[in-house]
DRENPA-3360 file (N, C-alpha, C; in nm, 2 decimals, always signed):
BEGIN
1 = XXXXXXXX = +13.07/+8.64/-4.38/+13.05/+8.77/-4.45/+12.90/+8.81/-4.42 ~ +12.88/+8.94/-4.39/+12.75/+8.99/-4.37/+12.70/+9.08/-4.48 ~ +12.57/+9.12/-4.47/+12.51/+9.20/-4.57/+12.57/+9.34/-4.58 ~ +12.65/+9.38/-4.48/+12.70/+9.51/-4.48/+12.85/+9.52/-4.52 ~ +12.90/+9.41/-4.56/+13.04/+9.40/-4.60/+13.06/+9.48/-4.74 ~ +13.17/+9.55/-4.75/+13.20/+9.62/-4.87/+13.30/+9.54/-4.95 ~ +13.30/+9.54/-5.08/+13.40/+9.48/-5.16/+13.53/+9.55/-5.16 ~ +13.64/+9.49/-5.20/+13.77/+9.55/-5.21/+13.76/+9.68/-5.29;
9 = XXXXXXXX = +13.69/+9.68/-5.40/+13.68/+9.79/-5.49/+13.61/+9.91/-5.42 ~ +13.50/+9.87/-5.35/+13.42/+9.98/-5.27/+13.51/+10.04/-5.16 ~ +13.58/+9.96/-5.09/+13.67/+10.01/-4.98/+13.78/+10.10/-5.04 ~ +13.84/+10.06/-5.15/+13.94/+10.14/-5.22/+13.88/+10.27/-5.26 ~ +13.76/+10.27/-5.32/+13.70/+10.40/-5.36/+13.67/+10.49/-5.24 ~ +13.63/+10.44/-5.13/+13.61/+10.52/-5.01/+13.74/+10.58/-4.96 ~ +13.84/+10.50/-4.95/+13.97/+10.55/-4.91/+14.02/+10.66/-5.00 ~ +14.00/+10.64/-5.13/+14.04/+10.74/-5.23/+13.97/+10.87/-5.21;
17 = XXXXXXXX = +13.84/+10.86/-5.19/+13.75/+10.98/-5.17/+13.80/+11.06/-5.04 ~ +13.82/+10.98/-4.93/+13.86/+11.04/-4.81/+14.00/+11.11/-4.83 ~ +14.09/+11.04/-4.90/+14.22/+11.09/-4.92/+14.23/+11.22/-5.01 ~ +14.13/+11.23/-5.10/+14.13/+11.34/-5.19/+14.04/+11.45/-5.15 ~ +13.98/+11.44/-5.03/+13.88/+11.54/-4.99/+13.95/+11.68/-4.97 ~ +13.89/+11.78/-5.01/+13.94/+11.92/-4.99/+13.83/+12.01/-4.96 ~ +13.87/+12.12/-4.88/+13.77/+12.23/-4.86/+13.79/+12.32/-4.98 ~ +13.67/+12.36/-5.03/+13.67/+12.45/-5.15/+13.64/+12.59/-5.10;
25 = XXXXXXXX = +13.72/+12.69/-5.15/+13.70/+12.83/-5.11/+13.67/+12.91/-5.24 ~ +13.70/+12.86/-5.35/+13.67/+12.93/-5.48/+13.60/+12.83/-5.57 ~ +13.49/+12.88/-5.63/+13.41/+12.79/-5.71/+13.40/+12.84/-5.85 ~ +13.37/+12.76/-5.94/+13.37/+12.79/-6.09/+13.26/+12.89/-6.12 ~ +13.15/+12.89/-6.04/+13.04/+12.98/-6.07/+12.93/+12.93/-6.17 ~ +12.95/+12.81/-6.21/+12.85/+12.75/-6.31/+12.73/+12.70/-6.24 ~ +12.64/+12.65/-6.31/+12.51/+12.59/-6.26/+12.53/+12.45/-6.22 ~ +12.45/+12.41/-6.11/+12.45/+12.27/-6.07/+12.31/+12.22/-6.10;
33 = XXXXXXXX = +12.31/+12.11/-6.17/+12.18/+12.05/-6.22/+12.10/+12.01/-6.09 ~ +11.97/+12.04/-6.09/+11.89/+12.02/-5.98/+11.89/+11.87/-5.93 ~ +11.90/+11.78/-6.03/+11.91/+11.63/-5.99/+12.04/+11.60/-5.91 ~ +12.15/+11.66/-5.96/+12.28/+11.64/-5.89/+12.27/+11.71/-5.75 ~ +12.22/+11.83/-5.74/+12.21/+11.89/-5.61/+12.12/+11.81/-5.52 ~ +12.02/+11.75/-5.56/+11.93/+11.67/-5.48/+12.01/+11.55/-5.43 ~ +12.08/+11.48/-5.51/+12.16/+11.37/-5.47/+12.27/+11.40/-5.37 ~ +12.34/+11.52/-5.39/+12.44/+11.56/-5.29/+12.38/+11.59/-5.16;
41 = XXXXXXXX = +12.26/+11.67/-5.16/+12.20/+11.70/-5.03/+12.14/+11.58/-4.96 ~ +12.09/+11.49/-5.04/+12.04/+11.36/-4.98/+12.15/+11.29/-4.91 ~ +12.27/+11.28/-4.97/+12.39/+11.22/-4.91/+12.43/+11.30/-4.79 ~ +12.43/+11.43/-4.80/+12.48/+11.51/-4.68/+12.38/+11.49/-4.56 ~ +12.25/+11.48/-4.59/+12.15/+11.46/-4.49/+12.18/+11.33/-4.41 ~ +12.24/+11.23/-4.47/+12.28/+11.11/-4.40/+12.41/+11.11/-4.32 ~ +12.48/+11.22/-4.34/+12.61/+11.23/-4.26/+12.58/+11.23/-4.11 ~ +12.67/+11.17/-4.04/+12.65/+11.16/-3.90/+12.69/+11.29/-3.82;
49 = XXXXXXXX = +12.62/+11.31/-3.71/+12.66/+11.41/-3.62/+12.66/+11.35/-3.48 ~ +12.74/+11.40/-3.39/+12.75/+11.35/-3.26/+12.62/+11.35/-3.19 ~ +12.57/+11.23/-3.16/+12.44/+11.22/-3.09/+12.32/+11.28/-3.17 ~ +12.34/+11.30/-3.30/+12.23/+11.36/-3.38/+12.19/+11.49/-3.33 ~ +12.28/+11.57/-3.27/+12.25/+11.70/-3.21/+12.27/+11.82/-3.30 ~ +12.31/+11.79/-3.43/+12.34/+11.90/-3.52/+12.25/+11.89/-3.64 ~ +12.13/+11.95/-3.64/+12.04/+11.94/-3.75/+12.10/+12.01/-3.87 ~ +12.07/+11.95/-3.99/+12.12/+12.01/-4.11/+12.01/+12.09/-4.17;
57 = XXXXXXXX = +12.05/+12.21/-4.22/+11.96/+12.30/-4.29/+12.04/+12.36/-4.41 ~ +11.97/+12.36/-4.52/+12.03/+12.41/-4.64/+11.95/+12.52/-4.70 ~ +12.01/+12.62/-4.74/+11.94/+12.73/-4.81/+12.01/+12.75/-4.95 ~ +11.93/+12.74/-5.05/+11.98/+12.76/-5.19/+11.95/+12.90/-5.23 ~ +12.05/+12.97/-5.26/+12.04/+13.11/-5.31/+12.08/+13.11/-5.46 ~ +11.98/+13.15/-5.54/+12.01/+13.14/-5.69/+12.03/+13.28/-5.75 ~ +12.00/+13.38/-5.67/+12.02/+13.52/-5.72/+12.15/+13.57/-5.67 ~ +12.24/+13.60/-5.77/+12.38/+13.64/-5.73/+12.38/+13.77/-5.64;
65 = XXXX = +12.29/+13.86/-5.66/+12.29/+13.98/-5.57/+12.26/+13.95/-5.43 ~ +12.20/+13.84/-5.40/+12.16/+13.80/-5.26/+12.28/+13.73/-5.19 ~ +12.37/+13.69/-5.27/+12.48/+13.60/-5.21/+12.58/+13.68/-5.12 ~ +12.59/+13.81/-5.15/+12.68/+13.89/-5.07/+12.82/+13.85/-5.07;
% end
């Protein structure tokens, strides 16, 4: 066993998340806590891209009239 091995529970959680993944087109419209947004963006920043050729850039728009 190496330092990078996942437990059975961790593997099951990953398979569940992958299986339940959905593209969202309609949103509730509520607020997202800044701490949660930071965690999600930090995780997204770690997502792979082929050859690291696709830089990630995020723009947060908080004013509804600018969202178009």
